[in-house]
C-alpha positions in Angstrom: 96.4 111.3 103.6 97.1 113.8 100.8 98.6 113.2 97.4 102.3 112.7 98.5 104.0 109.4 98.7 103.1 106.0 97.3 100.5 103.5 98.2 100.8 99.7 98.2 97.8 97.5 98.8 97.7 93.9 99.6 94.6 91.7 99.8 95.0 88.1 100.6 97.9 87.0 98.4 97.8 90.0 96.0 100.0 92.9 96.8 99.9 95.5 94.0 101.9 98.8 93.9 99.9 101.9 92.9 102.9 104.2 92.7 105.5 104.8 90.0 107.3 101.5 90.7 104.1 99.5 90.5 104.5 95.7 90.6 102.5 92.6 91.7 104.0 90.2 94.2 102.3 87.2 95.8 102.1 87.5 99.5 100.0 85.8 102.1 97.7 82.8 101.7 94.2 84.0 101.4 91.7 84.9 98.8 92.7 86.2 95.3 90.9 89.5 95.2 91.5 92.6 93.1 92.8 96.0 94.1 91.9 97.4 97.4 88.6 99.1 97.9 88.6 102.9 98.5 85.8 102.2 101.1 87.2 103.7 104.3 85.1 101.2 106.4 86.8 98.1 104.8 88.7 96.1 107.4 92.5 96.7 107.0 95.8 97.4 108.6 97.9 100.3 107.3 101.5 100.9 108.0 103.0 104.3 107.0 106.7 104.3 106.4 108.3 107.7 106.7 111.5 109.5 107.7 113.0 112.9 108.3 116.5 112.0 107.0 117.8 113.2 103.6 116.5 111.2 100.6 118.5 109.9 98.7 121.6 111.1 100.5 121.1 109.1 103.7 118.6 106.5 102.5 117.9 105.6 98.9 115.7 102.5 99.1 113.3 100.7 101.5 112.4 97.0 101.8 109.0 96.3 103.4 108.5 92.8 104.7 105.1 91.4 105.6 104.1 88.2 107.4 100.8 87.0 109.0 99.9 84.5 111.6 96.9 82.3 112.1 97.4 81.9 115.9 98.4 84.2 118.7 101.7 82.3 119.3 102.7 82.5 115.6 101.9 80.0 112.9 103.2 81.9 109.9 103.0 82.0 106.2 106.5 82.5 104.7 107.5 86.2 105.0 107.7 88.1 101.7 109.0 91.6 100.7 108.8 94.4 98.3 111.5 97.0 97.5 110.9 100.7 96.9 113.5 103.0 95.4 113.6 106.5 96.9 114.9 109.2 94.5 113.3 112.3 96.2 111.6 113.3 99.4 108.2 113.1 97.7 108.5 109.3 97.4 107.6 109.2 101.1 105.5 108.6 103.0 104.9 105.0 101.8 101.5 103.5 102.7 101.2 99.7 102.9 97.7 98.3 103.4 96.9 94.7 104.4 93.4 93.4 103.9 92.6 90.1 105.6 92.2 86.9 103.5 92.1 83.3 104.3 93.2 82.0 107.7 96.3 84.0 108.3 94.7 87.0 109.9 95.2 86.7 113.7 98.0 89.3 113.5 100.2 90.8 110.9 103.8 91.8 111.2 105.6 94.5 109.2 109.3 95.1 109.0 110.7 98.2 107.2 114.4 98.1 106.3 116.0 101.4 105.3 119.1 101.2 103.0 121.8 103.4 101.6 123.2 101.4 98.7 123.9 97.8 100.0 124.2 99.0 103.6 121.3 98.4 106.0 120.9 101.8 107.8 118.2 100.7 110.2 115.2 98.4 110.6 111.9 98.6 112.5 109.3 96.0 113.2 105.7 96.2 114.3 102.9 93.7 115.0 99.3 94.7 114.6 95.9 93.0 115.0 92.9 93.9 113.0 90.4 96.4 114.4 86.8 95.3 114.9 86.0 97.4 111.9 87.5 99.9 109.5 91.2 100.7 109.4 94.0 100.6 112.0 97.0 102.7 111.1 100.5 102.8 112.6 103.6 104.7 111.6 107.1 103.2 111.2 109.5 106.2 111.2 113.2 106.2 110.6 114.5 108.9 113.0 117.7 111.0 112.3 119.1 109.8 115.7 119.0 106.2 114.3 121.0 107.1 111.2 123.8 108.8 113.2 124.4 105.9 115.7 128.1 105.1 115.9 127.3 101.4 115.3 124.2 99.8 113.9 121.8 97.9 116.3 122.2 94.1 116.6 120.1 91.9 114.4 117.6 91.2 117.3 117.2 95.0 118.0 115.7 98.1 116.4 116.5 101.7 116.9 113.9 103.9 118.7 114.7 107.5 119.7 118.4 106.9 119.1 118.6 103.8 121.3 118.8 100.1 120.4 115.9 98.1 121.9 114.6 94.6 121.5 112.3 93.6 118.7 108.7 92.9 119.5 108.0 89.2 120.3 107.6 86.6 118.9 110.3 87.8 116.4 108.4 86.6 113.3 111.1 87.6 110.8 113.9 85.7 112.6 112.0 82.6 113.8 111.9 80.0 111.0 110.4 77.5 113.5 107.2 79.6 113.4 106.6 79.1 109.7 104.0 76.6 108.5 106.4 74.9 106.0 103.5 73.2 104.1 101.9 76.6 103.4 103.3 78.4 100.4 103.0 82.2 100.2 103.9 82.2 96.5 100.7 82.3 94.3 102.7 80.4 91.6 103.0 77.5 94.1 99.6 77.0 95.8 99.4 75.1 99.0 98.4 71.4 99.0 94.7 71.1 98.0 94.9 73.5 95.0 94.9 77.2 94.4 92.4 79.9 95.3 
């Protein structure tokens, strides 16, 4: 994937930034494991966030949300997010890897929100299942046509090719009824029964 951009890896509940704005944030209930393996055969999902709009003139930061489900219908851990400041075009693409851990590995949803200051410019969502082996990669791209819309898309829509279209079901980031409320995603507050 070259040397540009930043990588973020998440394994079980550990999500560690490898770029200039490195940080550690507790994420999904699973095993506590260290940094991601460089082994290309290791099971993972990768989302690549990128854009062709002007950085930082049109977009100056990105928020990436992640949530996973233990069932096909959606029994979710609480969604969590990480922010990335964009000061130059070289800050992108942004690679986000998710390595399975624990029971929340039926599917994983990613939401990328593109901001200019406090204004949400656009958001895109994507749901992926793990491949049988190795890595599955998908791109979430902010297109110029989405930045120049006369009005932003509604909260239950996303912009694709300059058009507002519905978000993919089951809408994991806007459906609190899907969250397993007894399951904490915060490593500082382990679920009932103790920590990992």
